[in-house]
C-alpha positions as CSV (number, residue, x, y, z in Angstrom):
1,M,104.6,111.4,88.3
2,S,103.3,114.1,85.9
3,Y,99.2,115.8,85.9
4,Q,97.5,116.9,83.5
5,F,96.6,120.3,83.5
6,E,93.4,119.1,81.6
7,K,92.0,117.7,84.7
8,P,91.0,120.2,87.5
9,A,93.0,120.9,90.1
10,K,90.8,118.8,92.6
11,Q,91.3,115.7,90.8
12,R,95.1,116.7,90.3
13,I,95.4,117.3,94.0
14,L,93.2,113.6,95.1
15,E,95.6,112.3,92.6
16,A,98.9,113.4,94.2
17,A,97.9,112.5,97.3
18,D,97.1,109.1,96.9
19,H,100.6,108.6,95.0
20,M,102.8,110.8,97.3
21,F,101.0,108.7,100.5
22,R,101.7,105.4,98.7
23,L,105.4,106.4,98.1
24,F,106.2,107.9,102.0
25,G,103.2,107.1,103.7
26,I,101.7,109.3,106.5
27,H,104.6,111.7,106.3
28,A,104.0,113.2,102.9
29,N,102.7,117.0,103.6
30,L,101.0,119.2,101.6
31,D,104.0,121.2,100.1
32,V,104.8,117.9,98.4
33,I,101.3,117.0,97.3
34,A,100.5,120.5,95.8
35,H,104.2,120.7,94.1
36,Q,103.3,117.3,92.3
37,A,99.8,118.1,91.7
38,H,100.8,121.5,89.9
39,S,99.2,123.6,92.3
40,N,99.9,125.3,95.9
41,I,99.1,124.8,98.9
42,E,96.4,127.3,99.2
43,T,94.6,125.7,96.6
44,V,95.0,122.3,98.7
45,Q,93.6,124.2,101.8
46,K,90.9,125.5,99.5
47,Y,89.7,121.8,98.8
48,F,90.6,120.2,102.0
49,R,91.8,122.2,104.5
50,Y,94.0,119.7,106.3
51,E,96.3,116.8,105.2
52,E,94.3,115.1,107.4
53,R,91.2,115.2,105.9
54,L,93.4,114.2,102.4
55,L,94.7,111.2,104.5
56,A,91.4,110.0,105.5
57,I,90.4,110.1,101.8
58,F,93.1,108.1,101.3
59,I,92.2,105.3,104.1
60,K,88.9,104.9,103.0
61,S,89.8,104.2,99.2
62,L,92.8,101.7,100.4
63,I,89.7,100.2,102.2
64,K,87.0,100.2,99.3
65,D,90.0,98.2,97.3
66,S,91.0,95.9,100.0
67,E,86.6,95.0,100.4
68,E,86.6,94.5,96.5
69,I,89.6,92.0,96.4
70,W,88.2,90.3,99.1
71,Q,84.7,90.0,97.4
72,D,86.4,88.9,94.2
73,L,87.8,86.7,96.7
74,E,85.1,85.4,97.5
75,G,83.1,84.9,94.4
76,D,86.4,82.7,92.9
77,Y,86.2,80.6,96.1
78,P,82.9,80.7,97.4
79,D,82.6,78.0,100.7
80,D,86.4,78.0,100.8
81,P,87.5,80.4,103.5
82,E,90.9,78.8,103.5
83,G,90.9,79.0,99.6
84,C,90.1,82.7,100.1
85,L,93.6,82.9,102.3
86,R,96.0,81.2,99.7
87,F,95.5,83.7,96.8
């Protein structure tokens, strides 16, 4: 996956972390994330300090995405919880 250098380093790192966590799960490390973001580990540490912070941001984004999906399903199937589950 290629990241445009027009984007700020912090945004490239977040996008690379998201991609790497989706591919490798929690086993993606800062070296791989930095490489994918066309950055270096010092820059990643400057913005996020630890790999766990990037992982927490990723998990929060997954939770937010799933909450939005459930809200959409509830809107499509009002008063029909089984309909939401059949999706």
